[in-house]
TORSESE-979970 format. One line per field, with one value per residue: residue number from 1; residue in one letter; x, y, z of N, C-alpha, C in turn. Coordinates in Angstrom, 2 decimals. Layout:
num: (NUM	...)
residuo: (A	...)
neast: (X	...)
nnorth: (Y	...)
nup: (Z	...)
caeast: (X	...)
canorth: (Y	...)
caup: (Z	...)
ceast: (X	...)
cnorth: (Y	...)
cup: (Z	...)
***
This chain:
num: (1	2	3	4	5	6	7	8	9	10	11	12	13	14	15	16	17	18	19	20	21	22	23	24	25	26	27	28	29	30	31	32	33	34	35	36	37	38	39	40	41	42	43	44	45	46	47	48	49	50	51	52	53	54	55	56	57	58	59	60	61	62	63	64	65	66	67	68	69	70	71	72	73	74	75	76	77	78	79	80	81	82	83	84	85	86	87	88	89	90	91	92)
residuo: (M	E	T	P	R	T	I	K	D	I	A	A	K	S	N	I	K	R	K	Y	I	T	R	C	Y	S	L	I	V	L	E	L	D	I	D	I	P	V	V	D	P	M	K	C	V	A	R	V	A	N	R	L	S	I	S	E	K	T	K	Y	Q	A	M	N	I	M	E	E	V	V	D	K	K	L	S	A	G	K	E	P	M	D	I	A	A	P	V	V	Y	A	S	Q)
neast: (-13.25	-11.82	-9.20	-6.78	-6.39	-4.50	-5.06	-3.13	-2.30	-4.61	-4.78	-2.45	-2.96	-5.30	-4.73	-5.57	-5.64	-4.54	-5.66	-8.18	-9.41	-9.48	-11.19	-13.59	-14.04	-14.44	-16.77	-18.61	-18.68	-19.71	-22.23	-23.60	-23.58	-21.80	-20.24	-16.91	-14.96	-12.51	-9.15	-7.46	-4.58	-2.83	-3.08	-1.89	0.76	1.41	1.18	3.20	5.43	5.31	5.73	8.37	9.60	10.15	11.22	9.21	9.53	10.43	8.22	6.32	7.37	7.06	4.28	3.73	4.88	3.26	0.84	1.31	1.62	-0.96	-2.44	-1.47	-2.44	-0.95	-1.17	-3.32	-5.33	-3.62	-2.60	-2.84	-1.04	1.04	2.17	2.86	5.20	7.46	7.22	7.73	10.35	11.54	11.34	13.32)
nnorth: (-78.90	-80.99	-80.89	-81.49	-79.56	-78.27	-77.19	-75.44	-74.41	-73.03	-71.15	-69.67	-68.50	-67.06	-65.36	-65.72	-66.90	-70.20	-71.66	-70.46	-71.05	-73.84	-74.18	-73.05	-74.72	-77.20	-76.62	-76.10	-78.62	-80.18	-78.92	-79.01	-81.66	-83.03	-85.40	-85.99	-86.18	-88.63	-87.91	-88.49	-90.36	-90.50	-88.08	-86.45	-87.32	-86.58	-83.83	-83.16	-84.05	-82.37	-79.88	-80.13	-80.30	-82.77	-85.46	-87.11	-89.86	-90.48	-89.59	-91.41	-93.77	-93.13	-93.06	-95.75	-96.87	-95.64	-96.81	-99.44	-98.99	-98.14	-100.42	-102.33	-101.32	-99.67	-97.05	-96.44	-94.35	-92.23	-89.01	-88.29	-86.43	-86.48	-88.90	-88.85	-87.30	-88.84	-91.05	-90.00	-89.22	-91.73	-92.80	-91.72)
nup: (16.76	17.50	18.49	20.81	23.73	26.35	29.72	30.46	27.97	27.20	29.24	28.77	26.25	26.71	28.73	31.36	34.69	35.38	37.48	37.83	35.38	35.56	37.74	36.75	34.55	35.81	37.23	35.15	33.89	35.96	36.55	34.10	33.61	31.85	29.75	29.58	26.73	25.89	25.29	22.27	22.24	20.08	18.73	20.54	20.45	17.85	18.13	20.02	18.59	16.34	17.52	18.23	15.83	14.53	12.42	9.90	9.84	12.42	13.82	12.93	14.03	16.72	16.91	16.46	18.76	20.71	20.07	20.88	23.62	24.30	23.54	25.34	27.59	29.26	29.68	31.22	33.16	33.03	31.85	28.40	27.18	28.97	28.50	25.86	25.40	26.53	24.83	22.28	22.73	23.16	20.65	19.13)
caeast: (-12.23	-11.21	-7.78	-6.60	-5.77	-4.33	-5.48	-1.98	-2.37	-5.73	-4.41	-1.44	-3.56	-6.39	-4.20	-6.35	-4.92	-4.89	-6.52	-9.53	-9.93	-9.76	-12.38	-14.75	-14.22	-15.04	-18.13	-19.41	-18.85	-20.61	-23.58	-24.24	-23.48	-21.17	-19.26	-15.68	-14.39	-11.12	-8.24	-6.77	-3.14	-2.11	-3.06	-0.91	2.08	1.61	1.35	4.53	6.40	5.29	6.36	9.81	10.04	10.74	10.97	8.02	9.92	10.44	6.83	5.68	7.84	6.43	2.89	3.73	5.14	2.06	-0.17	1.64	1.33	-2.42	-2.90	-1.09	-3.11	0.05	-1.49	-4.59	-5.34	-2.61	-2.91	-2.18	0.09	2.14	2.75	3.32	6.59	8.43	7.10	8.47	11.77	11.98	11.34	14.46)
canorth: (-79.30	-82.18	-80.68	-81.45	-78.37	-78.38	-75.99	-74.54	-73.74	-72.10	-70.06	-68.84	-67.74	-66.20	-64.48	-65.96	-67.85	-71.62	-72.07	-69.96	-71.84	-75.17	-74.08	-72.83	-75.93	-78.20	-76.19	-76.30	-80.06	-80.65	-78.35	-79.44	-83.12	-83.32	-86.48	-85.49	-87.15	-89.01	-87.38	-89.53	-90.25	-90.31	-86.65	-85.86	-87.66	-85.72	-82.45	-83.05	-84.21	-81.17	-78.79	-80.37	-80.38	-84.10	-86.02	-87.96	-91.23	-90.56	-89.44	-92.70	-94.70	-92.73	-93.50	-97.20	-97.12	-95.23	-97.84	-100.55	-98.55	-98.15	-101.81	-103.05	-100.59	-99.09	-95.64	-96.31	-93.39	-91.19	-88.01	-88.61	-85.54	-86.90	-90.11	-88.55	-86.81	-89.94	-91.90	-89.33	-89.31	-93.12	-93.14	-91.11)
caup: (15.82	18.10	18.73	22.26	24.31	27.79	30.46	30.40	26.67	27.24	30.15	28.12	25.15	27.17	29.77	32.57	35.53	35.21	38.60	37.55	34.26	36.09	38.59	35.87	33.75	36.69	37.53	33.94	33.70	37.02	36.43	32.85	33.56	30.57	29.70	28.97	25.79	26.14	24.26	21.52	22.48	18.81	18.44	21.45	19.91	16.69	18.60	20.61	17.51	15.51	18.27	18.26	14.43	14.36	11.09	9.75	10.18	13.88	14.25	12.64	15.05	17.98	16.85	16.65	20.19	21.45	19.80	21.77	24.99	24.47	23.45	26.56	28.68	30.15	29.84	31.95	34.26	32.85	30.83	27.13	26.93	29.85	27.93	24.50	25.39	26.61	23.65	21.21	23.09	22.97	19.23	18.44)
ceast: (-11.47	-9.69	-7.57	-5.87	-5.65	-4.80	-4.35	-1.97	-3.45	-5.40	-3.40	-2.04	-4.60	-5.95	-5.06	-5.60	-5.47	-5.86	-7.97	-10.17	-10.31	-11.04	-13.64	-15.07	-14.91	-16.48	-19.06	-19.70	-19.84	-22.05	-24.31	-24.21	-22.94	-20.20	-18.04	-15.15	-12.92	-10.27	-7.51	-5.26	-2.33	-2.02	-2.04	0.51	2.38	1.88	2.75	5.60	6.45	5.95	7.88	10.43	10.79	10.35	9.74	8.32	9.88	9.02	6.06	6.08	7.19	4.97	2.77	3.96	3.90	0.94	0.05	1.30	-0.16	-2.95	-2.61	-1.67	-2.12	-0.26	-2.75	-4.45	-4.33	-3.05	-2.17	-0.97	1.30	2.84	3.39	4.79	7.60	8.39	7.86	9.97	12.32	12.08	12.55	15.66)
cnorth: (-80.52	-82.08	-80.59	-80.19	-78.60	-77.09	-74.96	-73.75	-72.67	-70.90	-69.12	-67.95	-66.73	-65.19	-64.53	-67.03	-69.26	-72.10	-71.65	-70.76	-73.23	-75.17	-73.92	-74.08	-77.02	-77.87	-76.43	-77.78	-80.62	-80.19	-78.85	-80.95	-83.59	-84.48	-85.95	-86.54	-87.41	-88.50	-88.54	-89.36	-90.03	-88.83	-85.95	-86.13	-86.74	-84.28	-82.23	-83.12	-82.96	-79.98	-78.91	-80.46	-81.68	-84.64	-86.92	-89.41	-91.43	-90.46	-90.75	-93.74	-94.40	-93.18	-95.01	-97.56	-96.78	-96.26	-99.05	-100.21	-98.61	-99.58	-102.60	-102.40	-100.07	-97.62	-95.40	-95.35	-92.27	-90.23	-88.34	-87.72	-85.92	-88.14	-89.82	-88.13	-87.94	-90.88	-91.30	-89.41	-90.71	-93.49	-92.59	-92.01)
cup: (16.32	18.22	20.23	22.70	25.81	28.45	30.44	29.08	26.67	28.11	29.49	27.03	25.63	28.23	31.05	33.38	35.37	36.28	38.36	36.42	34.73	36.91	37.73	35.04	34.58	37.00	36.34	33.74	34.72	36.80	35.19	32.67	32.21	30.71	28.94	28.00	26.11	24.97	23.59	21.70	21.20	18.44	19.33	20.96	18.73	17.12	19.19	19.51	16.62	16.22	18.27	16.86	14.15	12.99	11.09	10.12	11.70	14.43	14.05	13.67	16.40	18.02	17.02	18.12	21.01	21.26	20.71	23.22	25.26	24.46	24.73	27.81	29.72	30.46	30.66	33.12	34.14	31.75	29.54	26.83	27.79	29.32	26.57	24.46	25.54	25.41	22.49	21.48	22.82	21.49	18.47	18.44)
***
């Protein structure tokens, strides 16, 4: 469904320790030689904004800011969810 999920989310819903999920995930990726798709930062912004019940106007501003961050490659090497929260905060 292409919905980004963090390991923390999966651990909370499955009632399995995060460390075990991380270990299994790494093993599966290694053994099956899977290329991990990059998470779209825009989906992360929408997810953070929806969790905080932010207005559509603010969400739109946050997406514009995230677009600039991605275009200027300021997010290189960082997790999209780690960038989404400050972007949403800055858009308010």
